[in-house]
matplotlib code that plots the C-alpha trace (Angstrom):
import matplotlib.pyplot as plt

x = [55.0, 57.0, 55.1, 52.8, 49.1, 46.3, 42.7, 40.0, 36.3, 34.6, 32.7, 32.9, 34.0, 30.3, 29.4, 28.2, 29.3, 31.0, 28.6, 31.2, 33.2, 37.0, 39.5, 43.3, 45.7, 49.2, 52.1, 52.1, 54.0, 55.1, 52.2, 49.7, 50.6, 47.7, 45.1, 46.2, 46.2, 42.7, 41.3, 43.1, 41.6, 38.0, 38.2, 39.4, 36.7, 34.0, 35.3, 36.5, 33.5, 32.4, 35.7, 38.2, 37.1, 35.4, 37.9, 40.7, 39.0, 37.9, 41.5, 43.0, 44.8, 45.1, 47.8, 49.9, 49.5, 50.4, 53.6, 54.5, 54.3, 56.6, 59.0, 59.1, 59.5, 56.8, 56.8, 60.6, 61.6, 63.9, 61.3, 60.7, 56.9, 55.0, 51.8, 49.4, 46.6, 43.4, 42.1, 38.4, 38.3, 40.7, 40.4, 42.3, 39.6, 41.7, 45.2, 47.0, 50.4, 52.4, 55.8, 57.8, 56.3, 56.9, 58.1, 55.9, 54.5, 57.8, 58.8, 62.4, 62.3, 61.3, 61.0, 61.4, 60.1, 56.5, 54.5, 52.2, 49.5, 50.0, 46.8, 44.0, 41.7, 39.0, 36.9, 33.7, 31.5, 33.0, 32.6, 30.9, 31.6, 34.7, 37.4, 38.7, 38.7, 40.6, 43.3, 43.6, 43.9, 46.6, 48.6, 48.4, 49.6, 52.5, 53.6, 53.4, 55.4, 58.2, 58.3, 56.3, 54.0, 52.3, 50.5, 49.8, 47.8, 46.4, 42.8, 41.2, 39.0, 36.0, 36.3, 33.6, 33.4, 37.1, 37.2, 34.3, 36.1, 39.3, 37.4, 35.5, 38.9, 40.1, 42.1, 41.9, 42.5, 45.6, 45.2, 47.9, 46.8, 48.2, 47.2, 47.0, 47.5, 45.5, 47.1, 44.8, 45.0, 45.0, 47.8, 45.6, 47.2, 46.8, 43.8, 44.6, 42.5, 42.6, 43.9, 43.9, 46.1, 44.9, 47.0, 46.6, 48.5, 49.9, 50.4]
y = [19.6, 17.5, 16.3, 19.3, 18.5, 20.5, 20.7, 21.3, 21.7, 23.3, 22.8, 19.5, 18.8, 18.6, 21.7, 20.0, 21.4, 19.0, 20.1, 20.7, 17.5, 18.1, 16.0, 15.8, 15.8, 14.6, 12.9, 9.1, 7.0, 3.4, 2.2, 3.6, 1.1, -1.3, 1.4, 3.3, 0.1, -0.9, 2.6, 2.4, -0.9, 0.0, 3.3, 1.4, -1.2, 1.4, 4.3, 2.2, -0.2, -0.3, 1.2, -1.5, -5.1, -6.8, -9.7, -7.2, -5.3, -8.5, -9.7, -6.6, -7.6, -4.9, -6.9, -7.1, -3.4, -2.6, -4.6, -2.8, 0.5, -0.9, -2.2, 1.2, 3.1, 5.5, 7.0, 7.7, 11.4, 11.1, 9.4, 11.6, 11.5, 12.6, 11.0, 12.8, 11.0, 12.4, 11.0, 11.2, 10.1, 7.2, 6.0, 6.8, 8.2, 9.0, 9.9, 11.9, 11.4, 14.1, 15.2, 16.0, 15.2, 11.8, 11.7, 9.2, 8.3, 6.6, 7.1, 6.8, 9.7, 12.9, 16.4, 18.8, 21.7, 20.6, 19.1, 16.1, 14.5, 10.8, 9.8, 11.0, 8.4, 8.6, 6.0, 5.6, 6.0, 9.5, 10.7, 14.1, 15.2, 17.4, 14.9, 14.9, 18.6, 18.9, 16.5, 18.3, 21.7, 20.3, 18.8, 22.0, 24.1, 21.8, 21.9, 25.6, 25.9, 23.9, 26.4, 24.7, 26.9, 24.3, 21.1, 18.2, 15.0, 12.1, 10.8, 8.0, 9.5, 7.5, 8.5, 11.2, 11.7, 12.4, 14.6, 16.7, 17.0, 18.3, 20.7, 22.2, 22.7, 24.7, 22.1, 22.1, 19.2, 20.3, 18.0, 15.5, 11.8, 8.5, 4.8, 3.0, -0.7, -3.2, -6.7, -9.6, -13.3, -16.2, -15.0, -12.2, -8.9, -6.0, -3.8, -0.2, 2.6, 6.2, 8.8, 12.6, 15.1, 18.0, 21.1, 23.9, 26.8, 26.7, 29.6]
z = [39.1, 41.4, 44.5, 44.5, 45.1, 43.6, 44.9, 42.3, 42.2, 39.3, 36.1, 34.2, 30.7, 29.8, 31.7, 34.9, 38.2, 40.7, 43.5, 46.1, 45.7, 45.8, 44.0, 44.4, 41.5, 42.1, 40.4, 39.9, 42.5, 42.0, 44.2, 41.7, 38.9, 39.5, 40.0, 36.9, 34.8, 36.0, 35.1, 31.7, 30.8, 32.0, 30.0, 26.9, 27.2, 27.5, 25.4, 22.5, 22.3, 18.7, 17.6, 18.6, 18.2, 21.2, 21.0, 21.6, 24.4, 26.2, 26.4, 28.0, 31.2, 33.9, 35.7, 32.6, 32.0, 35.6, 35.3, 32.1, 33.9, 36.6, 34.0, 32.2, 35.4, 34.6, 38.1, 38.1, 38.4, 35.3, 33.1, 29.9, 30.4, 33.5, 34.7, 37.0, 38.8, 40.1, 43.4, 44.2, 47.9, 48.3, 44.7, 41.5, 39.2, 36.2, 34.9, 32.2, 30.7, 28.9, 27.9, 24.7, 21.3, 19.9, 16.3, 14.5, 17.9, 18.8, 22.5, 21.6, 19.1, 20.8, 19.5, 22.5, 20.5, 21.1, 24.0, 23.7, 25.8, 25.2, 27.0, 29.2, 30.7, 33.4, 35.1, 33.0, 36.1, 36.4, 32.9, 32.6, 36.2, 35.4, 36.2, 32.7, 32.4, 35.7, 34.5, 31.1, 32.8, 35.2, 32.3, 30.3, 33.3, 34.0, 30.3, 30.2, 33.4, 31.6, 28.8, 26.1, 24.0, 21.6, 22.6, 20.3, 20.8, 18.7, 18.8, 17.0, 14.3, 15.3, 19.0, 18.8, 22.5, 22.9, 19.9, 21.3, 24.6, 23.2, 20.8, 23.7, 25.3, 22.3, 20.5, 16.7, 14.2, 12.2, 9.2, 10.2, 10.1, 11.2, 11.6, 14.9, 14.6, 16.6, 16.9, 16.1, 16.9, 14.5, 12.3, 10.9, 9.9, 12.3, 12.1, 11.2, 12.7, 11.5, 13.9, 13.6, 15.4, 17.4, 18.2, 20.8, 22.4, 25.9, 28.3]

ax = plt.figure().add_subplot(projection="3d")
ax.plot(x, y, z, "-o")
ax.set_aspect("equal")
plt.show()
């Protein structure tokens, strides 16, 4: 999508209209790292409450996550994955990251035959107002423009809200399963959480 900006106002993921508010969707820049990381952490802490242990969620560090984005160069034009942010007024209200499919969810092992959305997160205060649907639509359009015809993504099995969102958007669980490991302190073994894969058509 390059530097193209898109204006969007329409029905929300939950069927609620945006009542005339216009948001801007654009590609991530290096200056967005802190805002994206803060949104990411707040979305995790709210959306994964009761799924991921509180001790893990409470220790999430937005500054560390922002620095990791800078270290990985996620805003660089040659990065294999693209991140789009949605601005609602002056604030970053959410983001979506997408690109080629990761084999075994390994960023260093990519299968260019399929597209993947690696993550879609929205500020919890903006859930249900259409922000997530706008980001998902923008990501799908960008992937289709690049020639992909099939989209895949992984969702925690217990994340009922996210699963309902993707199912309303036409995504279907395809039977593939994985385990997402959560590191724990005190020398305890990681906690494994079940994930399921969703698939959908593009274009």
